[in-house]
N, C-alpha and C positions, 0 to 999 in steps of 0.2 A: 445478776442472774447467779445464780447457785452453783457450784461445783461440787459434786459427789464423787469420793475417789473407793474403789478395792483396788488394795493391792493381789487378788485373784480375779480368773472370770466366777469363779466362783459365789465369791463377793458382789458383784455389779452385775451379773447374766440377769439377781432378781429386779434389780433397779430395771434393766432395760425392758425387762418387757413389760413393765405397769409405764413404757413410760409415749405419748404421742406424737407422730412424725418424726420423727428419728430419722436425724442424715450422720452420715462419718467420716470425718475429718484423720488426714489421716498427715500427724508432726510426724518428721522427724520417719523412726520406723517402730512406731505406735500410734494408734487409734482414737477419735474420741467423740465419741456421742452424743449431739445438742436434739433434745425431748421437748416436750411437754409436762407436767402430772398436774392434774387439774389445771388449775390457769398459772403456771410458773415453768415460768424455764428452766432448764434442766442439762451443764454440760455435765457429760460422767463418764469416766476413763478407768479400763482397773489399767493398777499404772506395772503391774508385775512386782515378785515380790523384793524387798529390800530398801534400803534408804535409800540408797544412789537414784532408784527409778522413781523410790514415790518421789525428794524431793524435782525429780526433773517434772513428772505429771504436773503436779502446782504451779509449777511455775511456771506452765507449758502454759495452763487453765488461766490465772493467772493475767501472765502476760497477752498471750496469742488471743483468749478466748474474751482478758474483763469477766472474771468473773470476782464475787467482790465477794462470797462469804463461800467458805469450804467444811464439806462433811466429808468425818472419814466414815466407809463402813467397813465392818470387816467380823472376826476372829482372835480370839490370843488364847496366852495361858496363863490358870492359873495359879496363881501368885498365892494369894493370901485363902487360906486353908477353910476358909468360908466361902468362896465362891464355886459353883458345881457345872457343869455343862448345861449350856444356853442361855446360864444369867449372863445377866447386860449388866455394863460397866462404864459409866463414861468416862474419861480422861478430865482432872481437872489436873493436872501436870505431868506435863511427861518427859520422862530426862534417855541418852541415851549411854546403857548402864554399859555399853563396848569400849570407849571411850578411855586411854588411860592413859594420861602426859604426866603423870606423877616421878616420873623422873626430875621432872623441872619442877616441883611444889608446889601442883593443883590437883587439888580434891581429884576422885575417881567421878567421869561424866561430863566433866568441866575442859574450856576450851577459852583458848582468851578472844577475847574481845568478843563472843561472844554467847558464856553462863555455861548454866548446869539445863536447872531445869523451861521450860516452858508454859507459862496459863494457859488452858482455855479459856474461852468470850463466855464471861459472867450471864449476858444474856442469854445465847442460846443454850447453855446450859439448866438455866429456867424453864427453858420455854421444854428442852427434856422430864425436866424435873413436872413442867405439869401435863405434861400429855400421858407418865407416866401415874400420876397423881389419878386423872383421867379413866385415868382403864382399869389399875386396879394393878398395874403392870409393880412389877421389883425388876427395880433401877438400883445400882450401886453407885458408883463413886469413888474417886484415888486416884493414884499416883499412877504410871500406867510408865512401863523403860520396856525402852525400843536397844535393841542391837542388829546387829545381822550374822544372828545365830537360828539356830532352834531349837531353843530351847530344853533337850529332855532330862536329862540327868536333877535326883534330885541336891546334892551337893551344890551347883550353878545355883538352881533356882533359892537355895537357902539364902545367895552371897547379897543374890539382888537385891532380899523384899529387907536383908539387916542393910544393906550400903544404900540401900534407899528410900525403901517402906517401901517398896512396890506391892501395889496389890495384883498387879494382872505385866505379864509378856504377850509382846510382839515382835514385828520388826521394818514400824514404818513412822509408828505414830508421831514418834518428834523429833521426825525429818522436814515430812509433813508440815507439824508446828513450824521449826524455825523458820523455810519460809515464809511465812502466812507470819512473819512477828517481823521478818526483814520486810515487805512488801504490808504491814497492818491490815491488812484479814484476819478477819472476826475468825476462829476456828473451832470445830466441832467433833470429837475423837469419838466412835461408839464402840466397844467389844462385845459378841458373843463370846460364851467363853466353851472351844472346846476343846480343850486338853490340860490335864495337873503339869501343866512342865517338868513332869519326872519319869523314870524308867517307861510309864505304859503308855508317854504322850505320841509315839509315833500309830499308834490300833486306836486309841485314840481319835487323835484328827484325823485320821482314815476315815473311821467309822460316822462322826462329828461331823465335820467342817458342813458340808453339805445344809444341814440344818439348822448348825450355830448361823452359818451366813445371810441362813435370811430369814432370821425371828432379828439379828439385827439388821439388815435393811428392810423389808420391812417397816420400825421403825422408825428411822434415820428419813422413808418415804414419808411418815406422820408427820416428818416437825418439818421437811420443807412445805408440804403441808398448809403448818398453822402463821410459816412465815408471810 
């Protein structure tokens, strides 16, 4: 069983529109959608924004619905200046950039007994790279930083880049990766760039959210078809 998560309706609707036989389940105060893509059984959900919501959604998909693989599809802000709106990047590792317990002698992003960076599944990453190669699609890879902040400030963008060597920033990925690590579930995190994580981010985000989310969703469904 494959689980697909997007944080916002715009990120998951393109996927729901391509599933057949969709059934809806209400768990807590959120909806989970079961359907079929090709011959693959899929559970999809939009978690809503933020790390807590994303972690709840991932946990329910794994524990309640028996999902064995999680694919995250959505948008992100570019930290690496070589990334442009519409570009695809998958996470090799993820980190929570807003974790700060340095007062206790720990580095930024580190949580005792949890760690800091979470690796994604190398086999899923290889599938993504093979699809990109076959279809002539540019696919980047790198570190994605997660935090409960919409980054729209050049100085903050620079800090995240310098501290974590991050290439992109978003608000859910590392939380889902943490859940997957806890349950031993392979995870793949794909982001399409929607903004530059600087002073123009608000404008760019509104203008490019839907198109960037669709680019990510289409690629994730290509991965579903390959698994």
